[in-house]
N, C-alpha and C positions, 0 to 999 in steps of 0.2 A: 691544475697545479702541476708545474714541471718538476723534474726530479730534484733539482737544486733547491727549489722553493719548499718542496715537501720535506727534504732532509733538514732544512733550516727550521721549519715548523716543528718537526719531531724533536729536534734538539732543544728547542724553546720549551715545549711541554715537558720534556724529561727534566730539564733544569728547574722548571716550576714545581714539579712534583717532588724533586729532591729537597727543595727548600721546605715544602709543605710537610714532607714526611718527618722532619724534625719536630714540627709543631704537633703532629698527631701523637707523637710519643708521650706527651704530657697531658693530652686532653682526657676527659673522663670517659669511661666505657659507655656511658649514656649517649654520647655523641655518635659513637659507632652504631649503636642500636637504632638511633634516629634515622641514619642513612639507610639501614637495612629495612626499616619500616617503610620508608619512602619507596623503596624498590618493590616491596610487596604490593603496596597500593598501586603503583604504576602498572605492574603486571596484571592486576585484576581489571583496571580500567582499560588496558590495551590488549586484552585477551583476544578479541576478534582480529585485531591487526596482526598479531603473531600468528594466529591460525591461517589467515589469508596469505601471509608471506611464506609460511611452510607449504601451503598448497601450491603456490606458484613455483616454488623451487623443487618440490618433491611429489606433487599430486597427493599429498598426505591428508587423510581424513582428519577433520577438526577434532574428533574425539581422541584420535591417536596423538595428536599434538597435546591436547589436554592431559592425557593419561601418562605420557612419557616425558615430554618437554616441560610442561608447566607445573604439573603436580609435583614432580621431583624437585624443581627449584623451590616451589612454595614450602614443600616439606623440609628442605634444607634450611630455609629461612626460619621456619617455625622452631625447628630443633635448635638452631643457633640462638635465636632470641631467648629461648627458654633456658639455655644453659651457659650463655656467654659469661655472666658474672662469675660463675664457678670455674669455668675454663681459665679465665684470665687472672683469677686470684692467685697470689703467691702460694706455693705448696711447700709446707714445712718438711724438712728432711732430717731424719734422726741421725745423731752423731755416732760414729763408730768409737771403739775404745781408745784409739790413737788420737781422737779429736775431742776427748772429754773436756767440757767447759765451753765449747763453741756452740754457736746457734747458726743453723743454715736453712736456706730456702731456695726454691727455684722461682725466678721472676720471668714472666713471659713478656718479651718485648717484640715490637714489630720488626720485620726484617728491613723494611724501608720502601723502596720503589720496586714494584713487582710487574712482571709482564705475563699476560695470559695469552697464549697462542692457541686458538681454538680450531677444531676440525669442522668438516662440513656435514658429517653424518647425523649428528644431533646438535645442530648449530647454536640453538638457544641454550639448551641445558648445559652443554660442555663449555660454553663461554661464561654464562652468568653464574653457574654453580660455583666454579673456583673463585670467581670474583666475590661471592658472598663470604667465603672463607678468608679471603685476603682482607676485606673490609672488617670482618670480625676481629682479625688479629691486629688491626690498626694501621694497615699499610695504605699507600697510594697505589693505584693500578692503572696500567695501560692495557687496553683490550685490543687484540687483533683477530677479529672474526674472519671466517673463511671467505675468500672471494668467489668460491664455487657455489655459494648460497647467497647471492647478492641481495635478495629481498629480505632475508632474515638479518643479514649484516646491516642493512639500512635501518631496520627496526631497532637493532642493538645500538647503533650509532645515535639514533633519535632518543633512545632511552637514556643513554649516558649524558647527552646534551641537555635533556630536559630536567633531570633530577639531581645531577651531580656537578659540583665545582670541577672544572677541568684540572685544577691542581690536585684533585683527589681521584677522579676517574676520567679518563679520556679514551675514545675509541678511534681507531684508524682503519678505515677500509682500504682495499687495494690488494695487489698481487704479491708475488715473490719479492719484488724490489723493496716493498715496505717492510716485510719480514726481515730481509737481509740487513736493512739499515737498523731496524730495531735491535737485532741481535748483536750489532756492534756497540751498542750503548751499555754502560756499566750498571746494569740492573742488579739489585740485591737478591732477587729470586725470580726464576723463570718457571712457569707452569705450562708444559706443553702436552697436548693430546694429539696423537697421530701415529704414524708408522714408525717401526724401528729404524728404517733407513733415514728418515728426516730427524728422528730423535737423536741419532748420532751427530748430525750436523748441529742441532741445537746445543748438545752437550759440549761439543768442541768449541762453539762460540762462547758458551758460558764459561768455559775454562780460561779463556783469554782474560776474563775479568774476575775469575775465581768466584763467580756467582753460584749459589746453590740452585738445584733443579729438582722439580718433580716431573717425571716423564711417565705419562699414562699412554702406553704403547699397545700392541696387539699381539698377533701371532695365531698359531693354529690351535684353538681351544678344542680339546677332544671331549667327546661324550662316550662314556663306557657303559654299555648295557649288558648286564650279566643275565644268566639263566633264571635267577631268582626275581628279576625285576617285574613290577606291575607294568605289562606292555601297553595297556590302554593309557595309563598316566604318562608313560615315557613318550608315547606317540604325540599326545596332545601338547605336552610341555615342550617337547623338542620342536614341534611344528611352529608354536607360537614364538619361541626364542630365536629360531633360525630365520623365519621368513617375514617377521615384522620388519618394516623399513627396508624390504627387498633384500634382506640379508646383510645390509650395510651397518652392522653393529659389531663393535669391537669384542663384546663378550658372547656373540652368537656361537653356537656349536659349529666348528669348522668341518668336522668329520665325525663319523660315528664308528666306534669299535664295538661290535656286537657278537655275542656267542653264536657260532655257526648253527647251532641247533635251533635257534629262535628267529633267525634273520628273515626267513621267508614268511613267518607269521607277523613279524613287526612291520614290514614294508607296506602291506595293504592298509594296516592301521594308521601309519604315518600319512599315506596318501589321503585317506579318508578325513583325517584331522586338518590337513592343509586345505582341502576343499571346503570343509565345514567353517574354518576360521576366516578365510579370505575371500569367499564367494558366498552368494545366497541365491536361492531359487534357481539352481543349476545354470546360473549365468557363466559366461567365459571370464577368465582372469583378465583378459584384455579390457573389459568394460567394468570391472569391479571397482567400486569406490573405496574398497577396504585394502587394496593392494597397491603399494607404492611403485616408483620407477627408479631405475638407475640414475644417479645424479647428473652425469653428462656423457657425451659421446666417447671421450677418452676411456672412462671406466667401463662403459658398455663394451667397447672393443677389447679391453683387457679381460673382462669376464668371459666374453665370447671366445677369445683366444684360448683360455684355460679349458673350456668345454671342448672346443674343436680338437685340441691336442690330446686331451684325455680319450676322446672317442677314437682318434687315429691310432692310439696305443692300445686299443682293445676294450676300453671302458664300455659298459652296457648302460644305456639310458633306461631306467626303470619307470620314469615318470617325467613328463614335461620335455624340455629340450628345445622348445621353440622360443623365438624372440623376434623383435621388430626394432631395427635400429632407429628409424625416424622418430618414433615415440619413446625410445629407450625402455620398451617393455621387455621383460625377461621372465619367462614362465618359471615357477618353482620347479626345480629339476633335482631328481634323485639318480645317483650313479652307483653301480656296483662293478665288481670285477676289474678293479682299477690296478694299474701298474703302480707299485708303491714308490717307484722312482720318478713318476710323472710329475710335472710341474705343479699340477693341481694338488698333489699330496705334499709338496714342499713349501708352496707360497700360501699366505693367507688369502682366502678366496674373496671375502668381503663382497658377497653377492649371493643370489638365491640358488646356489648349487650345493647339494649335500652328498658328499661321498659316503658310502657305507662299506666298511671293511670288516670282514669276519675274522674271528680268532678261534682257535681250538682249545686253548687254556688261558686263564686269566694272566698267568705269569708272562706270556708272550705279548698280551695287550699292554701290560705295564712296561715291558721292555721297549715296545714300539713307542710309547709316549716318551720314555726317558732317552731315546735316541734322537728326539727332536729338541729344538730350543724350548726353553721353559715357557709354557703358555700363560696367557693372562688369566684364564679360568679353566677349570676341569670339572666335568659333570659326571656324577656316579648315579646310575639307576640300578639299585640293588636293594633287596630286603634283608640281605645277610650282613649282620654286624661284622663278621669276620672279613667278608669281601670288602666292605666299606673301610674297615681299619687297615687292611693290607694296601689298598690303593692310596689311602691318605698318607700312610707312612712311607711308601715306596716311590712316590712321585713328588715332584715339586711344581707348584703353579702359584700365580698371584692370589687366587681364591678358589673355593670349591663350593659347589652346591650338591647336596645329596638328594636324589629323587625330585629334582627340578632343575631348571636352566635359567641362568642370567639374573635371577631375582635378587641375588646377593648385592647387586649394584644399588637396589632400591632401599637397602637396610642401612640407614644413616648412623647406626651405632656400631657398624662394622667398618674397619678400614678397607678402603678399595684401592687396588693398585696391582702392579705386576711384580716380576722378579727377573733380574737380568735382562734378557732379550724382550721381555714383555713390559718392562717398566722399572722405574726407580722412585721410591717414595710412596706414600699413601695419601688418600684424600677422603672427604666426606666427614661431616660432623666434627667431633673433637679432633680427629686425625687430620682434617683439613685445616683446622685452626693451628695445630702443631706444625703443619707443613709450611705455613706462612709466618711462623714465630721462631724467634730465637730463645731457646730455653737457657736463660742465664743463671748460672749458679752463684749464689751469694753466701759468703761465710762471714760471720761476725765473731771476732775473738774477744775474750774477756780481759780485764786488766790483770797485771801481776803474773803469778805462777800459771804456766800452761803445761800441758802434756808434752808439747813439742820442745819446749825449752830444755826438757830433760836431756835431750840429745844434741843440744848445741855444743860446738867445740869450746874449750879444749876437751879432748876425749880422755877421761880419767878412768881409773879402775872402778870407781862407783858407777859411772855411766856405762861401762862395759857390763857390770853385774845387772844393772837395770835392763840393758838390751837383751841379755841372756834370758832374763825373766819374761820380757815381752815376747821374745821369739817363741817361747814354750806355749804361749797362749794362742798361737796361730798355726 
C-alpha cells in the first residue's frame, strides 16, 4: 500500500470510528463487557501464537511471555469485568451550603475516538492493556503497535481483525510514517507509552487538536539501598526487576544508590542472584533460554556506546561487560566508580547495565535523586520506617516500591504512571477507565426558590445583609 492509499484508508477508518463513537455513547454497558469477554477468549485460544511471536522478536521464554505479557492483560480484563458496572455508574455528589436544594452527580461518558501508540519492549501488554481500558469506557480505538516487534504486531493486527468491528477497533502496522499521519488526526484521546523525547512530539501533535493525552514515559528510576536493608532480598528483587527482558523495562531500576558501608557486601549477592535467576546448571548466559536479547541493532549499539563511554571515563566493570552484536546478546553488567556526569548516569539505560553509586549519608542520596528529572519509579530497600518516610516525603516519582522493585505495575488497584518528565496521567483498573472517560458533572436544580436566587440583582440592603451572613459561615 503506497503512502497516499494508506493515508486515505486511515482517514476512512477514523471517520468510521467517529460515527461509531456516537452510537457507543448510548449502548448498554453489557455490550462493552461482551467485547472484552471476546478478547479474553481470543487470548486463551491464541496463547501459543503470542508466545511464538514473542520468541521470534525477543528470544523470550514462553513462561516469561505468560507471566508478564498475558497474565497482566488477563488480570486487567478480569478486574475490569468485575467492576465495570460500578465504575460506570453515576456517582452522587453532596451539595455544599451555597447549593442547597440541588441534586448533583458525575456521569462517566466515553471520550470518543482514541489512539493507542504502543512501544516495543512489552509489545502485547502495553498495546492491549490500554485498549481494555478504552473499551471499558465505551470508546472506539485505533491501535498502532511497534514496528520493531513485527511478529507481535502481526498477531495484534490479526486479533483486532478477527474479533472486532473495524468501526470499534482497528490496528495499523507500519513505521514512523503511519504514526505521523495518525497524530495529525483529531483524536479525542491519545495514550502513548515510550520515551520522554517522543512523548513531547505526541503531546505537541495532540495540542493541535486539543486532544487529551496519557503519556507513560520512563526515565532513570533509582533504587536506594540503606544500611538497614535486608541485602539478600534487595539483591534477588533487584536482579529480577533489572535483568528480565534484558533490562528493557520502563520501571527497571536504572541505577543503585547504596550506603558505602554495605556496597561490597551487596555486589557479590547481586551477582549470585543474576546467575541463579537467568542461567541454570552453570551454563553461559549466551545459551540460556531464560535470558532475552536486545531488540535490534540500533539499540544494541546505543547500549554498547553507553558502556564504552562509561569505561573510558573510569567506570569499573564489576561483572559482565561482554556482548555479541550479530546475536544482539548483552551480558548482565554491573558498574562502579562511575563519573556522575557520564552519559550513562544522565540517560535512561534501557538495557542490562546496572551502575552502582555509593553515598555516605542518606541526605546526599536524596539530593542526588532530586537533582535528576522526576523518575517513573523509585525503589527503597530499608527496614527503617524513618528512612522510608524521609525518602517518600523528600522525593517525587511516579510510583514507589518499598523492599521490592517494579511489582507496583502488577497491582491493578493502584494507579500507574509518571510525573512530569516520566509521564502524564495514570492507567490500570479504575484509573485506566478514568483516563479514557470524561467525568461530566451534572447538576439538577429544583423549582421555585433557590439559594442562588438570593443573590440575583438588583442588589438590595437585604441581599447585602444575607451576603454578610453567608461570608461569616466560610
